ZALUM-767219 format. One record per residue (C-alpha): x negated, y negated, z negated. Coordinates in steps of 0.2 Angstrom, whole numbers, plus 5000, padded with zeros to 4 digits. Layout:
BEGIN
XYZ;...
***
This chain:
BEGIN
500050005000;499449835004;499449694991;499149504993;497949394983;498249214979;497349154993;498349265006;496949395009;497449575009;497149684994;496849854999;496449934982;495150044990;494350184981;492650274982;492450384997;493850315007;493450265027;493650085032;493249995048;492449835048;493549695056;492949605073;491849455072;493149345077;494349405064;493049385050;492449215056;494249155054;494249215036;492749105031;492748925026;491548795033;490148865024;490449045030;491149105013;492749185007;493149164989;491349084987;490549244993;489449215009;489749325025;487849345030;487249355047;486449535043;488249595042;488849545059;488049715067;489249815057;490849735065;491949865072;491050005064;491850135052;491050165037;491450245020;491650155003;490250194991;491050104977;492249974971;491349814968;492649744956;491149714944;489349674945;487849624935;487149444933;485349454938;485249264938;485549224921;485849354908;486149524915;487849534908;489449594918;490349494930;491949524939;492349504957;494049514966;494549634981;492749684986;491849854989;490049914994;489850025009;488850185009;487050135014;487349965019;486049855012;485349685017;483949695030;483349515026;483249485045;484149305043;483349275026;481449255029;481249445030;481649475012;481349655006;482549654991;483649785000;485249724991;486849814993;488049715002;489649654996;491249665007;492849585004;494349695007;494949555019;493449595031;494049785031;495349895038;495750065029;495550215040;496750365038;496350545039;496950535057;495750395061;497150255062;497150095054;499150075051;499949915045;498349825044;497949775061;498649605060;497349485051;498049355039;497149245028;498149065026;496848955017;495449005031;496648975046;496948805040;495048765039;494848835055;493548975050;491748975053;490449015067;488949135069;487848985070;488548915054;488149075045;486349055050;486348875045;486948915028;485749065026;484148965029;483948775025;482548645022;482348535007;481048395005;480148394988;478748284984;478548235002;478348415008;479748525017;480148685009;481248815016;482548895005;483849025007;485649065002;486349235002;487549344992;486449364978;485849174975;487749134976;488349274964;488849164950;490049064961;490849214968;491149304951;491749264933;491149334916;491849484909;491949544891;490949694890;492249774877;493749724888;494449914893;495249854909;493649854920;493250014912;494950084917;494650024935;492950114935;493950274933;495450234944;494350174958;493350334958;491850244954;491550354940;491950534935;492950574920;491450674913;490150544917;491350414909;491450514893;489550554893;488950374895;490350284884;489750394870;487950354872;488350164873;489450184857;487950284848;486750144853;487950014846;487950104830;486050134830;485849934832;486949904817;486150034806;484349994809;484549804813;483649824829;484749714841;483549754856;483849934855;483650044867;482349914873;480849974863;479249874865;477749954874;476050014867;474749944878;473349864868;472449724879;472649684898;473149834909;472049854924;472849874942;472950054949;472450064966;473350204974;473850104990;475450204991;476250195009;477950235015;478450415017;477150475004;477850594990;477550534971;478050594955;478650474942;477550484926;478350534910;479050394899;477650414885;476350384898;477250234905;477450164888;475550154886;475450034900;476849914894;476549764883;477749704869;478949634882;478949804892;477949734906;476449794915;475549644923;477149544923;478349684931;479749744918;480049934915;482049934912;482850064903;483750114918;482150184926;481850304911;483050444918;481850464933;480350504924;479650674929;480550674946;479850664963;480350544976;479750464993;478950284994;480250185004;479250025005;478049914997;478749744992;477749594997;479149464999;480849434990;481949284988;482049204970;483849214965;483849064956;482948934968;483149014984;481249014987;480349154995;479149234983;477549324990;477049464978;475149494978;475149644967;475749824970;477649834969;478449994975;480250034980;480650234980;481950304991;483550344983;483050294966;484050154960;484950084944;486450194939;487050054927;487250194913;485850144901;485949964900;486749844888;488149744892;488249814911;488949984909;489450064926;488849914936;488849984954;487649874962;486350004964;484849894963;483149964968;481949954953;480149904958;478750024951;477049984948;475750114954;475150144936;476850224933;476750344948;475550484953;475250544972;475850724975;
***
């Protein structure tokens, strides 16, 4: 059944595993304002190549995590993530963050088991039609722009990640409604739900009993400066992730090795083997829009991403961010 949101966009209530068809470029551009956004969420140039393609919903994006300010849960209306669809950075200075893209349901059509898209072929979005929509050239101008600072011209970027706070609103971590949506959307199975809600409750109890408000973020054990490991890992190589206790020997009191954080979401992967997907050399700073160039080893592993099950205040976040690994935390196999 199709619902309507307050802005006039379709609300499909898509669930994980459903098939959808991305609407045509003309339809999507009509849905956007003059900045190329719908409900303050940019439609990025990297997304145009998916127009007309049929893809499966990976998860509902009714919630996400704030990686700009405080790593807490935020809510988004009528949006999903599609399987394997990550930003390639081609319109954003070749950024290598590989972010999972947000798709508003207004940009999609549900595909039935028979391959049809019944009852959703006609696109309607009253607020966008009144503004006249956007253009492909406008999307590119919004994505990359110049600013003059101290007499010098600097290139800045806008994307779904830099604009995330505009497109979302805060969620209370103990509000049960978004956890119920995790279940009903198919984002989380019932046994996974019970397991990690129980773990979260246990950790709340431990924090109260011990008075350690940071738990499970335990400080590292490194004494002094940790030297750079020089494995020179390359895409396609297979590595084994070191045990947690060995990794902690490389972490300082802030849980960092040479400035790179080791998150609790990375701990479950210890002991596993994975292939190197890429070496990260440049990413956009989500706060300023500047391009950051990384001079030290920073590795992304294939199919190793944040599960949103270990962290505080962002339980069951579906964003599936790739964590960055130091070569000290890996060994070549």
